[in-house]
C-alpha positions as CSV (number, residue, x, y, z in Angstrom):
1,X,108.6,49.8,132.8
2,X,111.3,50.6,130.3
3,X,110.3,52.9,127.5
4,X,112.3,50.6,125.2
5,X,109.7,47.8,125.6
6,X,106.4,49.4,124.5
7,X,104.6,46.0,124.0
8,X,103.7,44.1,127.1
9,X,102.0,40.7,126.7
10,X,100.2,39.4,129.9
11,X,100.1,35.6,130.0
12,X,99.3,32.9,132.5
13,X,96.7,30.3,133.7
14,X,93.0,31.0,134.1
15,X,91.6,32.6,137.2
16,X,94.7,34.4,138.4
17,X,93.7,38.0,137.6
18,X,95.4,38.6,134.3
19,X,92.7,40.8,132.9
20,X,92.4,43.0,136.0
21,X,96.2,43.3,136.1
22,X,96.4,44.2,132.4
23,X,93.7,46.9,132.9
24,X,95.6,48.2,136.0
25,X,98.8,48.5,134.2
26,X,97.1,50.3,131.3
27,X,95.6,52.9,133.8
28,X,99.0,53.3,135.4
29,X,100.8,53.8,132.0
30,X,98.3,56.6,131.1
31,X,98.9,58.2,134.5
32,X,102.6,58.2,133.6
33,X,101.8,60.3,130.5
34,X,102.0,57.4,128.0
35,X,99.3,57.0,125.3
36,X,98.3,53.4,125.9
37,X,96.1,50.7,124.3
38,X,94.9,47.7,126.4
39,X,93.7,45.0,124.1
40,X,92.3,41.5,124.7
41,X,91.3,38.5,122.7
42,X,90.1,36.7,125.8
43,X,86.7,35.3,124.8
44,X,85.2,36.2,128.2
45,X,85.8,39.9,127.5
46,X,86.2,40.8,131.2
47,X,88.3,43.8,130.2
48,X,85.1,45.5,129.0
49,X,83.8,45.5,132.5
50,X,87.1,46.3,134.2
51,X,87.6,49.5,132.2
52,X,84.0,50.6,131.8
53,X,83.7,50.5,128.0
54,X,80.8,49.4,125.8
55,X,80.3,47.1,122.9
56,X,81.8,49.6,120.5
57,X,85.2,48.4,121.7
58,X,84.7,45.3,119.7
59,X,84.9,47.3,116.5
60,X,87.2,50.1,117.2
61,X,89.4,51.4,120.1
62,X,87.2,52.9,122.8
63,X,88.6,55.7,125.1
64,X,88.7,55.1,128.8
65,X,87.9,58.1,131.0
66,X,91.2,58.2,132.9
67,X,91.7,61.9,132.2
68,X,88.3,62.9,133.6
69,X,88.4,60.5,136.6
70,X,92.0,60.4,137.5
71,X,93.5,63.5,135.8
72,X,95.8,61.2,133.8
73,X,97.9,63.2,131.2
74,X,98.1,60.2,128.8
75,X,95.3,58.6,126.8
76,X,94.0,55.1,127.5
77,X,92.0,53.1,124.9
78,X,90.6,49.6,125.1
79,X,90.1,47.2,122.3
80,X,88.2,43.9,122.4
81,X,89.1,41.6,119.5
82,X,86.2,40.3,117.5
83,X,87.6,37.6,115.2
84,X,84.8,37.7,112.6
85,X,84.8,41.5,112.3
86,X,88.6,41.7,112.1
87,X,88.7,39.0,109.4
88,X,86.1,40.9,107.3
89,X,87.9,44.1,107.7
90,X,91.2,42.5,106.6
91,X,89.5,41.1,103.5
92,X,88.1,44.5,102.6
93,X,91.4,46.2,103.2
94,X,93.7,43.8,101.3
95,X,91.6,42.3,98.6
96,X,92.7,43.7,95.2
97,X,89.3,44.8,94.0
98,X,85.6,44.7,94.8
99,X,84.9,41.5,92.9
100,X,87.6,39.7,94.9
101,X,86.2,41.1,98.2
102,X,82.7,39.8,97.4
103,X,84.0,36.5,96.2
104,X,85.5,35.9,99.6
105,X,82.9,37.5,101.8
106,X,80.0,35.6,100.3
107,X,81.7,32.2,100.3
108,X,79.9,30.0,102.8
109,X,83.1,28.3,103.9
110,X,84.6,31.7,104.7
111,X,81.6,32.7,106.7
112,X,82.0,29.6,108.8
113,X,85.7,29.9,109.1
114,X,85.7,33.6,110.2
115,X,83.4,33.0,113.1
116,X,84.0,29.7,114.6
117,X,87.0,27.7,113.3
118,X,89.7,26.8,115.9
119,X,92.8,29.0,115.5
120,X,91.1,31.9,113.8
121,X,90.9,34.0,117.0
122,X,94.7,33.6,117.5
123,X,95.4,34.4,113.9
124,X,93.3,37.6,114.1
125,X,95.1,38.6,117.2
126,X,98.4,38.4,115.2
127,X,96.9,40.5,112.4
128,X,95.6,43.1,114.9
129,X,98.9,43.2,116.8
130,X,100.7,43.9,113.5
131,X,98.3,46.8,112.7
132,X,98.8,48.4,116.1
133,X,102.6,48.0,116.0
134,X,102.9,49.6,112.5
135,X,100.4,52.4,113.1
136,X,102.6,53.7,116.0
137,X,99.7,55.6,117.6
138,X,100.5,54.3,121.1
139,X,103.6,54.6,123.3
140,X,102.4,51.5,125.3
141,X,100.4,48.5,124.2
142,X,99.3,45.9,126.7
143,X,97.9,42.7,125.4
144,X,95.7,40.6,127.7
145,X,95.6,36.9,126.6
146,X,93.3,34.0,127.5
147,X,94.5,31.1,129.7
148,X,97.8,29.4,129.2
149,X,97.0,26.8,126.5
150,X,95.2,29.3,124.2
151,X,97.8,31.9,124.8
152,X,100.4,29.4,123.6
153,X,98.4,29.0,120.5
154,X,98.7,32.8,120.0
155,X,102.5,32.7,120.5
156,X,102.8,29.9,118.0
157,X,100.3,31.4,115.5
158,X,102.9,33.3,113.3
159,X,104.9,30.1,112.9
160,X,101.9,28.0,112.0
161,X,100.6,30.6,109.5
162,X,104.0,30.7,107.8
163,X,104.3,26.9,107.7
164,X,100.8,26.6,106.3
165,X,101.3,29.2,103.6
166,X,104.5,27.5,102.5
167,X,103.0,24.0,102.6
168,X,102.3,21.7,99.7
169,X,98.8,21.3,101.1
170,X,97.9,24.9,100.3
171,X,99.4,24.5,96.8
172,X,97.2,21.5,96.3
173,X,94.1,23.2,97.7
174,X,94.5,26.2,95.3
175,X,94.3,24.0,92.1
176,X,91.2,24.4,90.0
177,X,89.4,21.1,90.9
178,X,85.9,22.0,89.7
179,X,84.4,23.1,86.4
180,X,81.7,25.8,86.0
181,X,79.0,23.2,86.6
182,X,80.5,22.2,89.9
183,X,81.8,18.9,88.5
184,X,85.3,17.4,89.3
185,X,87.5,18.3,86.3
186,X,89.9,15.5,86.9
187,X,87.3,12.9,86.1
188,X,85.2,14.7,83.5
189,X,86.6,12.4,80.7
190,X,85.4,9.3,82.5
191,X,81.7,9.9,83.2
192,X,81.0,6.5,84.9
193,X,84.0,6.7,87.2
194,X,83.3,10.4,87.7
195,X,79.8,9.7,89.0
196,X,81.0,7.1,91.4
197,X,83.8,9.3,92.8
198,X,81.5,12.3,93.1
199,X,78.8,10.2,94.7
200,X,81.3,8.8,97.3
201,X,82.7,12.3,98.1
202,X,79.2,13.7,98.3
203,X,78.2,11.1,100.8
204,X,81.3,11.5,103.0
205,X,82.0,15.2,102.8
206,X,79.4,16.8,100.7
207,X,80.4,17.8,97.1
208,X,79.0,21.3,97.5
209,X,81.1,21.8,100.7
210,X,84.3,20.7,98.8
211,X,83.5,23.1,96.0
212,X,83.1,26.0,98.4
213,X,86.4,25.1,100.2
214,X,88.2,25.0,96.8
215,X,86.6,28.3,95.8
216,X,87.7,29.8,99.2
217,X,91.3,28.9,98.7
218,X,91.4,30.2,95.1
219,X,89.6,33.4,96.0
220,X,92.2,34.0,98.8
221,X,95.2,33.6,96.5
222,X,95.9,37.3,96.1
223,X,96.0,37.8,99.9
224,X,98.4,34.9,100.9
225,X,101.6,36.9,100.3
226,X,100.5,39.7,102.5
227,X,99.4,37.3,105.3
228,X,102.7,35.6,105.2
229,X,104.6,38.9,105.3
230,X,102.6,40.2,108.3
231,X,103.0,36.9,110.2
232,X,106.7,37.1,109.7
233,X,106.8,40.7,111.0
234,X,104.8,39.7,114.1
235,X,107.1,36.8,114.7
236,X,110.1,39.2,114.8
237,X,108.2,41.7,116.9
238,X,107.4,39.1,119.6
239,X,111.1,38.2,119.9
240,X,112.4,41.8,119.7
241,X,113.7,43.9,122.6
242,X,110.6,46.0,122.2
243,X,108.4,43.3,123.6
244,X,108.2,41.9,127.1
245,X,106.0,39.1,128.6
246,X,104.5,39.3,132.0
247,X,103.7,35.8,133.5
248,X,100.9,36.0,136.1
249,X,100.3,33.1,138.4
250,X,98.5,32.5,141.7
251,X,99.9,31.6,145.1
252,X,100.4,28.1,146.4
253,X,102.7,25.2,145.6
254,X,100.2,23.7,143.2
255,X,100.7,26.6,140.8
256,X,104.5,26.1,140.5
257,X,104.5,23.4,137.8
258,X,102.2,25.4,135.5
259,X,104.2,28.6,136.1
260,X,107.5,26.9,135.2
261,X,105.9,25.1,132.2
262,X,104.9,28.5,130.7
263,X,108.2,30.2,131.6
264,X,110.1,27.4,129.8
265,X,107.9,27.8,126.8
266,X,108.7,31.5,126.7
267,X,112.4,30.8,127.0
268,X,112.4,28.1,124.3
269,X,110.6,30.5,121.9
270,X,113.3,33.2,122.5
271,X,110.8,35.6,124.2
272,X,111.8,38.1,126.9
273,X,110.3,37.8,130.4
274,X,109.6,41.1,132.2
275,X,108.7,39.4,135.4
276,X,106.6,36.8,137.2
277,X,103.6,38.2,139.2
278,X,102.3,36.0,142.0
279,X,98.9,37.6,142.4
280,X,96.4,37.7,145.3
281,X,98.7,36.4,148.0
282,X,97.2,36.1,151.5
283,X,98.9,37.7,154.5
284,X,100.6,35.6,157.1
285,X,98.6,35.6,160.3
286,X,99.6,34.2,163.8
287,X,98.2,30.8,164.6
288,X,96.1,32.1,167.5
289,X,93.3,34.6,167.0
290,X,93.8,37.9,169.0
291,X,92.0,37.7,172.3
292,X,90.2,41.1,171.7
293,X,88.5,39.6,168.7
294,X,86.9,36.9,170.9
295,X,85.0,39.3,173.1
296,X,81.7,38.4,171.6
297,X,78.9,35.8,171.8
298,X,79.7,32.1,171.6
299,X,78.2,31.5,168.1
300,X,80.1,34.5,166.6
301,X,83.3,33.5,168.4
302,X,83.1,30.0,166.8
303,X,82.8,31.5,163.3
304,X,85.7,33.9,163.9
305,X,87.9,31.1,165.1
306,X,87.1,28.9,162.0
307,X,87.6,31.9,159.7
308,X,90.9,32.7,161.3
309,X,92.2,29.2,161.0
310,X,91.4,29.2,157.3
311,X,93.1,32.6,156.8
312,X,96.2,31.3,158.8
313,X,96.4,28.2,156.6
314,X,96.1,30.2,153.4
315,X,98.8,32.7,154.5
316,X,101.2,29.8,155.3
317,X,100.4,28.0,152.1
318,X,101.1,31.2,150.1
319,X,104.3,31.9,152.0
320,X,105.6,28.4,151.4
321,X,104.7,28.5,147.7
322,X,106.5,31.8,147.3
323,X,109.6,30.5,149.1
324,X,109.7,27.5,146.8
325,X,109.2,29.5,143.7
326,X,112.1,31.9,144.7
327,X,114.3,29.0,145.4
328,X,113.5,27.3,142.0
329,X,114.0,30.6,140.1
330,X,117.5,31.0,141.5
331,X,119.3,34.0,140.0
332,X,116.0,35.1,138.3
333,X,114.2,35.4,141.6
334,X,114.6,39.2,141.4
335,X,111.9,39.2,138.7
336,X,109.3,37.8,141.1
337,X,106.7,40.3,142.0
338,X,104.3,39.6,144.9
339,X,100.9,41.3,144.7
340,X,98.9,41.0,148.0
341,X,95.2,40.2,148.0
342,X,93.1,43.4,148.1
343,X,90.2,43.7,150.4
344,X,87.9,44.2,147.4
345,X,88.4,43.2,143.7
346,X,89.3,46.3,141.7
347,X,86.2,47.3,139.8
348,X,86.8,51.0,139.0
349,X,89.6,53.2,137.7
350,X,90.9,54.4,141.2
351,X,91.2,50.9,142.5
352,X,92.9,49.8,139.3
353,X,95.3,52.6,139.6
354,X,96.1,51.5,143.2
355,X,96.9,48.0,142.0
356,X,98.9,48.9,138.9
357,X,101.4,51.4,140.3
358,X,103.8,49.2,142.2
359,X,103.8,46.4,139.6
360,X,104.4,48.8,136.7
361,X,107.5,50.3,138.4
362,X,109.0,46.9,139.1
363,X,108.8,45.5,135.6
364,X,112.0,44.8,133.8
């Protein structure tokens, strides 16, 4: 991998081995004497198991024992993005004073927003990526993403953040709608009308909820400029020459539409593709099972024949899918990287190192 591209973002559909491959590339980078961080905001958190780190990786970078187990000269850390914890830390870091911090952190709408609202996870990934990029502690950062659709939400998050912070909706939300008693200011001069409007809003949405939402947007006012600035920086980082995207897919013709859909999205966004990995391809086997394998009992022979037919079919399917993908990619076919199916899924550092070496060297 080119030292000029220190950020690698691993993307693709679900179930194709993205997390395992991201972990393997991290192990390889550390073995090539590069201080490396592998981070994920995949909710399944499979990276924790792949690299052997504990729950502490949710809250801070956790060191992986590549030096002790593999003699790697570089350091490898793992980070598991916890959206709620990251949001709280940002508030404590950027709020102008303690009163502003407590005003936000104790707001009930914020407490709901930080843990469960759609889009918060992707937004927190943007913020964390900004922190890592500006700290400059690592020579290589590998970001493991969730499946295709949610990864697209991450790629589009900086644009959405900027649009929202520049929108008239936010300007409207920041207005001082409620008085000290929680009454709507705009209708305070017309008590009869005010009671009817407040009653309607209370039945439909809950007046207390609206008050908490308004309080949230007002409390966040000192932080908006910083959020917008950081989102803009991440938008530039993702499009820079320092960043490459590795698209991981599975074998077979049925995967081709999804692969090209994502590749087109990357191209339309002005992002740089390091390569397309077709992961876990089956070997091509001859149609007939070798005679020496059939020197066994009748029942076992029948099972061997059925298994061989299945493996033969899978190998031919994968071969045809790869051939079609190469043809469709045309002049970009050189960026296609085939990774054969391993006898056992990599579950420890040595097997991850075996997987990552060849792929790492072939990345553009």
